[in-house]
C-alpha positions in Angstrom: -5.6 127.3 38.6 -2.7 128.7 37.7 -0.4 130.1 35.0 2.7 127.9 34.3 6.0 128.9 31.7 9.4 127.7 31.2 12.0 126.6 29.0 14.5 124.0 27.9 17.8 125.8 26.7 20.1 123.6 25.1 22.4 126.5 23.9 22.9 127.4 27.6 21.9 131.4 27.0 19.2 131.5 29.3 18.7 132.3 33.1 16.1 132.0 36.2 15.5 135.9 35.5 14.1 135.2 31.9 11.6 132.5 33.7 10.7 135.0 36.3 10.1 137.8 33.5 7.6 134.8 31.8 5.9 134.1 34.9 5.1 138.0 35.6 3.8 138.5 32.4 0.9 136.2 33.1 0.6 137.1 36.5 -3.3 137.7 36.2 -3.7 134.1 36.1 -2.4 133.8 39.6 -1.9 136.9 41.4 -1.6 135.0 44.8 2.1 134.1 44.8 4.6 133.0 42.6 7.9 131.1 42.2 10.6 129.9 39.7 12.9 126.9 39.2 16.3 126.9 37.2 18.7 123.9 36.5 21.9 125.1 35.1 24.5 122.0 33.8 26.9 121.9 31.0 24.2 120.1 28.6 21.2 122.5 29.3 19.3 125.2 31.4 15.7 124.3 32.6 13.6 127.2 34.1 10.1 126.7 35.3 7.8 130.1 36.7 4.2 129.6 38.1 1.7 132.0 39.2 -0.6 130.5 41.9 -4.1 131.3 42.0 -5.4 129.5 45.6 -8.1 127.2 45.2 -7.0 123.8 47.3 -5.0 124.0 50.2 -4.5 127.5 50.4 -1.4 127.3 52.5 2.3 128.1 51.5 2.5 124.0 51.4 1.0 124.4 47.7 3.2 127.0 46.4 5.5 125.7 43.2 7.2 124.6 41.4 7.1 122.0 43.9 9.7 119.2 44.1 10.1 115.7 45.4 13.2 115.0 47.0 15.1 111.5 47.2 16.4 108.8 44.9 14.1 110.2 41.8 14.2 114.0 42.1 11.0 115.4 40.2 10.1 119.2 39.9 7.0 120.4 38.8 4.8 123.2 37.4 1.2 122.6 37.3 -2.1 124.6 36.0 -5.5 123.1 36.9 -7.0 120.7 39.4 -7.1 117.1 40.1 -10.8 116.8 41.5 -10.3 113.2 42.3 -6.8 113.6 44.2 -8.2 112.7 47.4 -8.7 109.4 45.7 -5.7 108.9 44.3 -3.8 109.9 47.8 -5.6 107.0 49.0 -4.3 104.8 46.8 -0.9 105.9 46.9 -0.6 105.8 50.7 -2.1 102.2 50.5 1.1 101.6 49.2 3.3 103.2 51.7 3.9 106.7 49.9 3.9 109.4 52.3 2.6 112.9 51.7 3.7 116.5 53.4 1.2 118.8 51.7 -2.6 118.5 51.4 -2.1 119.8 47.7 -3.1 118.0 44.4 0.2 118.9 43.2 2.0 117.0 45.1 -0.3 114.1 44.5 0.9 114.2 40.9 4.5 114.3 41.8 3.9 111.1 43.8 2.0 109.3 41.3 4.6 110.2 38.7 7.0 108.6 41.0 5.4 105.6 41.4 3.7 105.3 37.9 5.3 107.2 35.3 3.6 108.6 32.6 1.0 106.2 33.3 -0.2 108.0 36.2 -2.3 110.0 33.7 -5.1 107.5 33.5 -5.6 107.8 37.1 -6.6 111.9 37.3 -10.0 113.0 36.7 -9.4 117.1 36.5 -8.1 119.9 34.3 -4.6 119.9 33.7 -1.5 121.6 32.0 1.8 120.8 33.9 5.2 119.9 32.9 7.4 117.2 35.4 11.4 117.4 35.3 12.6 114.2 35.8 16.2 114.6 36.8 17.1 110.7 37.2 15.9 110.0 33.5 16.9 113.2 32.0 13.5 113.9 30.7 10.9 117.0 30.5 7.3 115.9 30.1 4.4 118.1 29.2 1.0 117.2 29.5 -2.3 118.5 28.8 -5.7 117.5 30.0 -7.9 114.9 27.9 -10.7 117.6 26.8 -8.0 120.8 26.6 -9.5 122.8 29.1 -6.2 123.9 30.2 -4.1 125.4 27.5 -0.5 125.0 26.9 1.4 126.4 23.9 5.4 125.0 22.7 7.7 126.9 21.1 10.4 124.9 19.3 13.2 126.3 17.1 17.2 125.5 16.8 18.4 124.7 20.5 15.4 125.8 22.6 12.0 124.6 23.5 9.6 127.6 25.2 6.5 126.6 26.7 3.6 128.4 28.6 -0.1 128.9 29.4 -0.5 131.8 27.4 1.7 133.0 24.2 2.7 136.4 26.4 4.6 134.6 28.4 6.7 132.6 25.8 7.0 135.8 23.7 9.2 137.0 26.7 12.2 135.0 25.9 14.7 136.4 23.9 14.8 133.4 21.4 11.2 133.5 20.8 10.9 134.8 17.3 7.4 136.5 16.1 7.0 135.1 13.0 3.4 135.2 11.5 2.3 131.8 10.3 0.6 132.6 7.1 -0.6 129.2 6.3 -2.2 128.9 10.0 -3.7 132.7 9.5 -5.7 131.3 6.4 -7.4 128.9 9.1 -8.0 131.6 11.2 -9.9 133.5 8.6 -11.9 130.2 7.9 -13.0 129.4 11.3 -12.1 132.7 13.6 -9.5 130.9 15.9 -6.2 129.1 15.3 -7.4 125.5 15.5 -4.8 123.1 17.5 -2.1 122.6 16.9 -1.6 125.7 15.1 -0.7 129.4 16.3 -0.4 132.7 14.7 3.5 132.1 15.0 5.3 129.9 13.0 7.6 127.5 15.1 4.8 127.7 18.0 2.2 125.1 18.3 -0.6 124.1 20.7 -0.3 120.9 22.4 -3.1 118.9 21.7 -5.6 117.5 23.9 -4.9 114.2 25.8 -1.1 114.6 24.8 2.0 114.5 26.1 5.2 116.2 24.6 8.8 114.3 26.0 11.8 115.9 26.0 15.1 113.8 26.0 17.7 115.9 27.6 20.5 113.5 26.4 19.5 113.7 22.7 17.3 116.7 22.6 14.5 114.1 21.0 10.7 115.2 21.5 8.4 112.7 21.4 4.6 113.8 21.0 1.8 110.9 22.3 -1.7 110.8 22.7 -2.7 109.2 25.7 -6.3 109.2 25.5 -9.0 108.7 22.9 -12.5 108.2 22.1 -12.2 105.5 19.6 -12.8 102.6 21.5 -15.9 103.7 23.2 -17.2 105.3 19.7 -16.7 101.7 18.0 -18.4 99.8 21.3 -22.0 98.6 21.5 -21.5 98.6 25.1 -24.6 101.2 25.2 -26.1 100.4 22.3 -28.6 97.6 23.6 -29.4 99.8 27.0 -33.2 101.0 27.5 -33.8 104.4 27.6 -34.1 104.4 31.2 -30.7 102.5 31.9 -29.0 105.2 30.2 -30.9 108.2 32.0 -30.1 106.5 35.6 -26.4 106.2 34.5 -25.9 109.3 32.9 -27.4 111.2 35.7 -25.4 109.3 38.5 -22.1 110.4 36.0 -23.4 113.7 35.8 -24.3 113.9 39.4 -20.5 112.6 40.1 -18.8 114.8 37.9 -20.5 117.6 39.5 -19.7 116.9 42.9 -16.1 116.4 42.1 -16.0 119.9 40.5 -17.1 121.5 44.0 -14.0 120.5 45.9 -12.5 124.0 46.6 -11.5 125.8 49.8 -13.0 129.3 48.6 -16.5 130.2 47.3 -17.9 128.8 44.1 -20.5 130.6 41.4 -22.2 129.1 38.1 -22.6 131.2 34.9 -26.5 130.8 34.5 -27.9 131.8 30.8 -30.7 129.9 31.4 -30.5 127.4 28.8 -30.6 123.5 29.5 -27.1 123.0 30.1 -26.3 126.0 32.4 -29.6 125.3 34.1 -28.7 121.8 34.5 -25.3 123.1 36.2 -27.3 125.2 38.6 -29.9 122.9 39.6 -28.0 119.8 40.6 -25.5 122.1 42.3 -28.1 123.4 44.5 -29.7 120.1 45.2 -26.3 118.7 46.1 -25.3 121.2 48.8 -27.4 123.4 52.0 -25.7 126.2 50.9 -27.4 128.8 48.6 -25.3 128.9 44.9 -23.9 132.0 43.5 -25.1 132.6 39.8 -24.4 135.2 37.4 -26.0 136.0 34.0 -25.4 139.0 31.3 -27.8 140.3 29.3 -28.7 142.9 26.6 -31.0 146.0 25.9 -31.8 143.9 22.2 -34.3 141.4 22.8 -32.7 139.3 20.0 -29.7 138.8 22.4 -31.0 139.0 25.4 -31.8 135.6 27.6 -31.2 137.3 30.9 -35.1 137.2 31.9 -35.0 133.4 31.0 -32.2 132.8 33.6 -34.1 135.0 36.4 -37.1 132.6 36.2 -34.3 129.7 36.4 -32.7 131.9 39.7 -35.9 132.2 41.1 -37.3 128.7 40.9 -33.9 127.0 42.3 -33.3 129.9 45.0 -30.0 131.0 44.3 -28.4 134.4 45.0 -28.5 135.8 41.4 -26.6 138.6 40.1 -28.0 140.3 36.9 -26.0 142.8 34.8 -26.5 144.2 31.5 -23.8 144.7 28.7 -24.0 148.0 26.7 -21.7 149.1 24.1 -20.2 151.0 26.5 -19.3 147.8 28.5 -18.0 146.2 25.0 -15.8 149.3 24.3 -14.1 148.7 27.4 -13.0 145.2 26.9 -12.6 145.0 22.9 -9.7 147.5 23.1 -8.0 144.8 25.6 -9.2 141.6 23.5 -5.3 141.5 21.9 -3.8 141.4 25.5 -6.1 138.8 26.9 -5.9 136.1 24.5 -2.8 137.2 22.7 -3.3 135.6 19.7 -6.3 136.6 17.0 -9.2 135.2 18.4 -12.4 136.1 17.0 -15.4 134.8 19.0 -17.7 137.9 19.8 -18.9 136.4 22.8 -15.6 136.7 24.5 -16.6 140.4 25.4 -19.6 139.2 27.4 -17.7 136.0 28.7 -15.1 138.3 30.1 -17.6 140.9 31.4 -19.2 138.3 33.4 -15.7 137.0 34.9 -15.2 140.8 36.2 -18.9 140.5 37.9 -18.4 137.0 39.6 -14.7 137.5 41.0 -16.0 139.9 43.3 -17.7 137.5 45.3 -16.2 134.1 44.2 -12.9 132.4 42.8 -14.4 129.6 41.2 -17.1 129.8 38.6 -18.5 126.8 36.6 -19.6 126.9 33.2 -21.8 124.1 31.5 -19.8 124.4 27.8 -19.7 120.7 26.0 -23.1 120.0 26.5 -23.8 120.9 23.1 -21.3 118.6 21.5 -21.7 115.8 23.9 -25.3 115.7 24.1 -26.2 117.1 20.4 -27.5 120.9 21.1 -26.3 122.3 18.2 -29.1 122.7 15.2 -26.4 121.9 12.8 -26.5 118.2 13.9 -30.3 117.5 13.4 -30.1 119.4 10.2 -27.9 117.6 8.5 -29.3 114.3 9.7 -32.5 115.7 7.9 -30.8 116.5 5.1 -28.6 113.1 4.5 -31.9 111.0 5.0 -33.9 113.1 2.4 -30.8 112.8 0.2 -31.0 109.0 0.6 -34.0 108.7 -0.7 -33.6 109.8 -4.1 -30.5 107.4 -4.8 -29.1 109.1 -7.7 -32.4 109.1 -9.6 -33.0 113.1 -9.7 -30.5 115.4 -11.1 -28.5 117.3 -8.2 -30.3 120.9 -8.8 -33.4 118.7 -8.1 -32.5 117.5 -4.9 -31.2 120.5 -3.6 -34.7 122.5 -4.7 -36.4 119.6 -2.9 -34.0 120.0 0.3 -34.0 123.8 0.6 -37.0 124.3 2.9 -35.2 122.3 5.6 -32.1 124.5 5.8 -31.5 127.4 8.0 -31.8 130.9 7.0 -30.4 134.2 7.7 -30.8 134.8 11.7 -29.4 137.6 13.7 -27.5 138.7 10.9 -25.4 135.4 10.2 -25.6 134.4 6.7 -26.6 130.5 6.4 -27.9 131.0 3.0 -24.5 132.4 1.8 -23.4 129.2 3.3 -26.0 127.3 2.1 -24.4 128.2 -1.3 -21.0 126.6 -0.9 -22.9 123.0 0.0 -24.2 123.2 -3.4 -20.6 123.7 -4.8 -19.4 120.7 -2.8 -22.1 118.4 -3.6 -21.5 119.0 -7.4 -17.8 118.5 -6.7 -18.7 115.0 -5.2 -18.3 115.6 -1.8 -20.7 113.8 0.3 -23.4 115.6 2.1 -22.0 115.1 5.7 -18.5 116.6 5.0 -20.2 119.0 2.8 -22.2 120.3 6.1 -19.6 120.5 8.1 -17.2 122.4 5.6 -19.9 125.2 5.0 -19.3 126.5 8.4 -16.0 127.7 7.0 -16.6 131.4 6.7 -14.3 131.8 3.5 -13.4 129.1 0.9 -10.2 128.7 -0.7 -10.2 130.8 -4.0 -11.7 133.5 -1.8 -8.6 133.3 0.8 -6.2 133.3 -2.3 -7.7 136.8 -3.3 -7.5 138.1 0.1 -3.7 136.9 0.9 -0.7 139.1 -0.2 1.4 135.8 -0.4 0.6 132.6 -1.5 -1.0 130.5 0.7 -1.1 126.5 1.6 -4.1 125.7 3.9 -3.1 123.3 6.4 -4.4 119.9 7.0 -7.1 120.6 9.5 -7.7 118.2 12.5 -11.4 117.7 12.3 -10.7 115.8 8.9 -8.7 113.6 10.5 -11.5 113.1 13.1 -13.9 112.5 10.1 -10.9 109.7 9.1 -10.7 108.4 12.6 -14.3 107.6 13.3 -15.6 107.1 9.8 -17.0 103.7 10.5 -19.1 104.4 12.9 -22.4 106.2 13.5 -21.6 109.6 11.3 -23.8 111.7 13.8 -22.5 110.6 16.9 -18.8 111.4 14.8 -19.7 114.9 14.1 -20.6 115.2 17.8 -16.7 113.8 18.7 -15.5 116.1 15.4 -16.8 119.5 17.0 -15.6 118.2 20.9 -11.9 117.7 19.7 -12.1 121.0 17.5 -14.3 123.7 17.9 -15.1 123.2 21.4 -11.1 122.8 22.3 -10.0 126.0 20.5 -13.1 128.3 20.7 -15.0 127.6 23.6 -12.5 126.5 26.0 -10.2 129.3 25.1 -12.9 131.7 25.4 -13.8 130.9 29.0 -10.0 130.1 30.1 -8.4 133.3 29.0 -11.4 135.5 29.9 -12.0 133.9 33.4 -8.1 133.8 33.9 -7.5 137.5 33.0 -9.5 138.9 36.3 -8.4 135.8 38.3 -11.5 133.7 38.4 -11.1 129.9 37.8 -13.2 128.2 35.5 -14.6 124.7 35.9 -16.1 122.4 33.2 -18.3 119.9 34.9 -20.1 118.6 31.8 -16.2 117.8 30.7 -15.5 114.9 32.6 -14.3 112.6 30.9 -16.3 110.0 32.2 -19.2 111.8 30.6 -17.7 111.8 27.3 -16.4 107.8 27.1 -20.3 107.4 27.9 -21.9 109.0 25.6 -19.6 108.5 22.8 -21.1 104.7 22.6 -24.9 106.0 23.0 -26.7 105.9 20.0 -27.3 109.5 18.5 -31.2 108.3 18.0 -31.7 108.2 21.5 -29.4 111.8 21.8 -32.2 113.7 19.4 -35.4 111.2 20.2 -38.6 112.6 18.5 -36.4 115.2 17.0 -35.4 117.0 20.4 -32.2 118.1 20.8 -30.4 117.2 24.0 -33.2 114.7 24.8 -31.3 112.7 27.3 -30.1 115.8 29.2 -33.8 117.4 28.9 -35.5 114.1 30.4 -33.0 114.2 33.6 -33.6 118.1 34.3 -37.5 118.3 34.2 -36.8 116.2 37.0 -35.5 119.4 38.8 -36.8 122.4 37.2 -40.4 122.2 35.3 -40.4 122.0 31.9 -42.7 124.8 31.0 -39.8 126.9 32.7 -37.1 125.3 30.3 -39.1 125.0 26.9 -38.0 128.0 24.8 -35.7 128.2 21.5 -32.1 127.5 21.8 -30.4 131.1 21.4 -26.3 130.4 21.8 -24.9 133.1 23.4 -24.4 136.0 21.1 -24.3 139.6 20.9 -25.3 142.6 18.9 -22.0 142.7 17.4 -23.0 143.5 13.4 -25.2 146.7 14.8 -22.3 148.2 16.9 -19.9 147.6 13.4 -22.4 149.5 11.5 -22.7 152.2 13.9 -21.2 152.8 17.5 -18.0 150.7 16.5 -17.7 152.1 12.7 -15.2 154.5 13.5 -12.6 152.3 15.2 -13.4 149.4 12.5 -12.7 151.9 9.7 -9.5 152.8 11.4 -8.3 149.5 12.0 -8.6 148.4 8.4 -7.2 151.5 7.2 -4.5 151.3 3.9 -2.4 152.5 6.4 -2.8 149.5 8.9 -3.4 146.9 6.3 -0.4 147.5 3.9 1.5 147.9 7.2 0.6 144.3 8.3 1.4 143.2 5.0 -0.6 139.9 5.3 -3.9 140.9 3.2 -4.5 142.4 0.0 -6.2 145.8 0.7 -8.1 146.1 -2.3 -10.0 142.9 -0.8 -10.3 144.1 2.7 -11.8 147.1 1.7 -14.4 145.4 -1.0 -15.4 143.0 1.8 -16.1 146.0 4.5 -17.8 148.3 2.0 -20.0 145.6 1.0 -21.0 144.5 4.0 -21.5 148.5 5.9 -23.7 148.8 2.5 -25.6 145.9 3.3 -24.4 144.0 0.3 -23.4 141.4 2.1 -24.7 140.2 5.7 -22.0 137.8 6.7 -20.1 140.2 9.2 -17.3 137.3 10.0 -14.6 138.2 7.4 -14.8 141.6 8.5 -14.6 141.0 11.9 -11.5 138.4 11.7 -9.8 141.4 9.8 -10.3 143.6 12.4 -9.7 141.4 15.0 -6.5 140.7 13.3 -5.5 144.0 12.8 -6.1 144.9 16.5 -3.9 142.1 17.9 -1.5 143.3 14.7 -1.0 146.9 16.4 -0.7 145.4 19.7 1.7 142.5 19.7 4.0 143.2 16.4 4.5 147.2 16.5 
């Protein structure tokens, strides 16, 4: 795990010093060593920078940027891990390829020389890398299938700039910090910038499972998708298998995925919440090793948010070396002012706060921590999936025989209500509006996850906005002809999971030099589960039924059975009390008008209604707070 940065300057105005400064800006991602590469000719300049966090092959042999000399010289900067690199290496050695190091970086280079871009299909891992092919005059940027590792790309006029984090791109003198107002409308809907958008114009995230090829001869760029779940989703490969067959095959894949992610030359730990996903990760890892696993948990004094006692039960049963810490407001306030630096574009998932805190605790003992993200999206863990299924099934029984209001009144008891301050009632009212306007129930439920609708956004922004095409809509189109509920899982897998969940964990962990690994995001699991019938994933109305059946072999059901909580924090309470002074400051007339993005009167109305208890939906106000905090950090 590391940090990478670089540029291709066709205007010939850059230098190796710029590349080195870009790397230094993300030193936290790789504090163990740094390196740079610079190529200068009459047509272009290429600069690569690398910050190394040593995990595999701790010797200097793993130093980057790494070059492979010979008739077809290649140079790479690589962030991530290729978990099956030893297997790929053996395959290459069988064809006569010789290696000089024990690093997975050299395996990528040799595989690229042997197979070209097709080598990506051989890799099982998390990765973002850039390869300079001197002979063919190309630079190729690559991002892993699930999007675990980030990669930002800025393109304007005669320069292309890339890096693991936006802050490194901003170092380049040709990077122009111009806020993308339309993309910011998406931020106000979701609390993050969905790929490919970022907060800045001309700057994008390279999508998960995509490559960007830059032809240095004609300055043309080509974006390609190299992996998709479409074939698996539309196949019937697993539809006729018995439940026992699927459980057996799934357990094998999960165990294999975990074994791969234990490959490390440094200590490994686990983030443990006590829920099914993190318990599965911990139980299977502890089962596969003679060493005691280190586990880490964050709790809260507020009972409604506290899972620490559940995690402690699991840790005691499994015999892990468990560390438990509680997040107070004082702890949160040590992190909240740092959020704009850690995430370097507005990012409003408040669970970033405890994620950063648990990373700070874990890194004192380990350099690698496994988390359990992906289980909800792959195995149907979120309550909205089953709620939507029930909703659609009941609605179909009426077949248009009753007026829409009668249908909605009938369905009303099935839908979630306010919980811990999250205003489901307000979102459900949007579902009614959408159905009345002719939008399908399935898409209506998905759209209801947006925090602000178009007419609300138009009031909020100073300038006229045009909301960009959202990636989730494309996913629904691509997977519209199959099981609509499996399609919803894939929709979240390719959107919310990538841009919220994985972004949160990567930045929080890497801010303290901790490598995060995601065993449930092994691409083989995603391919397998895409063709498993949704009905089996939620058999008898039980979320994550398959994972629970497997886990109960390792941890008794009575320890695990409890309602799903999610990783929430008491941010509403804080906003109305301890955090209120800072909230008022960031959303003051001076700050809001100085930024010039939002209509101050509308901001003031939203803030006052929330603080007065007239509107329990805190998200719009929290999003505005996060945006202006970021603006103060990066745009002044």
